[in-house]
N, C-alpha and C positions, 0 to 999 in steps of 0.2 A: 241467368233467370230471366224471360221477357214478362211483360208486365202483365198478360193474360193469367200464366202459371202461377205468376207472383199474387194475384187477386186470388186466385182459386186457392191457394196454400192457406191466404189469410182468412179466406170464408171457413175453410176447415177447420184453422184453429179457432175462429170468433163461435163455431158452433159446437165446440169442445167444450168451450169457457161455459158458454149458455148453458150445457146440460148439466155441467158442475154445478153451476150456481141454482140451479131450479133443482137440482136432488140435496142441496145442502144449505143451511140458512147457518151463516156465520154467527150470528146474534143467540144461537140457540145452543145448549147442552143436549146432548142425546145419550139414553140409553146404552148402554155399552153393544147389547145385541143388536139396536136399530142402527148404532153408528157404524158398525162393522157391515151390514146388509148396505149400508149407504155407499160405502166405499166400493163394495162390490159393483153396484149400479153404476159408479162413476168411472169403473175401468174402463178405459179407451186403448191402452198399449197393445200392441199386438204380441209382446212378450208376457210371460207370467211376473206381474210386479210382486215385488216385497210388501209386506204390511210392516211399517216402522210407527215407532212410539216416541214421544217428546214426553218427557214426566219435569215440568217445573216443580222446582223445591223452593221452600223458604229458607233455605240454608244461608248461611254467610261463607261465603268460600274463600274469604280473606282468612279464617280462621282454620288452621290444619285440623283440628279435631272436630270439624263439621263437615269435610270434603268426605263422599260417599265414593268406595271402591269394593267391588264384592263380585260375586258370580251366582248365577241359578241355573239349575238344570230344567228346561221348559218339559213339560208332559207330551206335546206333540213337536218336538223339534222345531226346526226353521226352515225344513224343506229344501236342503242341500245338504250333501257330502262334506263334512268337515274334515280338512286335511290338517292331520296332526304329528308336528315331529317331536321327539323326546331324545333329552341330554340323558343319558344314563350309562352307568359301568357293570360288572359283575352280572349276578343276578337278575338286576332289574332291566337289562336288556331283552332278556327272554319274555319276563312279564310285561313288559311295554308291546313287544311283538303280538303275544297271544292276547292281549286286550285289544289289538286291532289298530295301533299306531302305526302309520303311514311310512317314516323312517325312523331308525334310532341310531345313533351315533354319538361320536365325541369330539375328538380333534377333525375327524372326517368332516362331521356336520357343520361344525365352525366353519371350515373353508368352502364347502358348499355355500353358506350363507355370505360369506365373505367375499369369495370370488365369484360363484356362480349367480348371486344376488338371489339365492332361494328365500322365499317368505312364506311360509305356509299359512294357514288360521290360526292355528294354536300352538305355541311352543311350551312344553312341560319338562321340568328338569326335578332331578333327585337334588337334595339339600347338597349333598357331599360333592357336586360338580361345580356347583355355582362360582367358584373362583374362577373357573376357564370362563365360564359363559358373561360375567361380569364384564369382559374385554369386548363382548359384542354389543354393548349397551350403546354407543352411539348410534349403530344401525339398527338395533331392536326397539330402543327405547322410544323414539319417534313415530313408531309403527304401532307402539301400544302392544307389543310382542314379549317383553323382557318379563319373563316369568317372575312372579311374585306371589309371596303367601297369602295375603288378603285375598285374590285372585283366584287361587288355588292351583296355582300352576308350579310352585314350588312343592313338590310331595314328598313324602316318606313313603305313601301308598301310590305307586305308579300304575298297578293295575286299575284301581277305582277312578283314579284321575283321567286315564285316558279313555275309560269307559263312558264317563260322564260328558268328557268332551265330544266324542263321537257319537253321544244320544242327543246332543243339541243343549250341552252347556252353553249359556253366554256372559260374557263378562261385560259389566257396566260400571261406570264412573261419570261424575259428574262433569259439564265443562266449567269454564269461568264464570258462565251466568248463573250457575247452578241448575242445570239442565240435564238429565240424562236420556240419552239417543240409544234405542235399541231396536233390532228386529224381532218380530215376535212370528212370524212363519210368511206363508204366501197367500195370494190373493185367491187362490184356488184350493186353499185350506176350507175344510167346513167352519161354518161359524162358530158352533160351539168349540171348535179346536182353537182357533183363534181367542175367544174368550177365557178359555181356561190357560191358554198361555199368556197372556196379558193378566188375568188375575193371580197367577202365580208369580211373576213377575213385581207386582205391586205388593204382594205379601213379603217378599224378599227385601225389596227397598224400605218396607215398614219395620222390618225385621232390623235392619241396622241403622235405624234411627237415630243419629248422636245423641247422647244423653245430655250434652250441653244445649241443645237446641231448645227454644222457647216459640209457642206460636205456631202458625199454622206450616205444615211440615210439606204435604202436597199441595201446593195450589193450583196444578191447571194439568190436564191429561190430552194430549192431541193423539190421533193416529191419524196415519196417512199411506198413500200406495206410493210406491218408487216415482212418478209421474204424474200422481194426482193432488187433488184438494185436502188441506186437513180437515179433519173434523172432532170438535171437542167433546170430549165423553164425561158426563154426570158420574161424580164420585161416588154418589149414593148407589147407583146400579152396579158397584162392583164387590 
């Protein structure tokens, strides 16, 4: 890259940063609707960005009974098709396919994951086939795809679980710093849709508050787009 093109690229980058700083004050907490509108104003990427949320919890992650792990169906989905794979046998095979699962299998699905490196967005399994799936732990575990009862991906109601996943059910858990990261939609969603999705997620997180926790549970909520700056949301507006 020659000096002229490099300087031109830097000017464009600096202009984007200036626009973002002008639209958003880091020291301020915004009403949820205003915050979402600011994200829309700051959108500069040429693709349709996702809207992400980071929720800082006041939990002690060193205590196993305070770690959060759950799922929730967002009323307006997250703006993309969710690919669902199901491990099942017997009548659950038909139930899964009728509910909209993208792929259903057992040994063949295991081989597809191990040999072909196939990784869908969600893996659901009936409890009776878990002994087989446990062998996939080293592959699925690090990817967060291992079926889990708390996440609703080990299920005895395969049809309902698949339908929820296809509708936009998201699975969330806190990281080692006590922060939950999740996607609540696309930047081209109506503001009211994004707000309802975020409020649904917050209510779900409040619902699974550890009974041993004392003090402030939700400390901070930040929203951002894939390529954009984050905006702090006033919890009183939710």
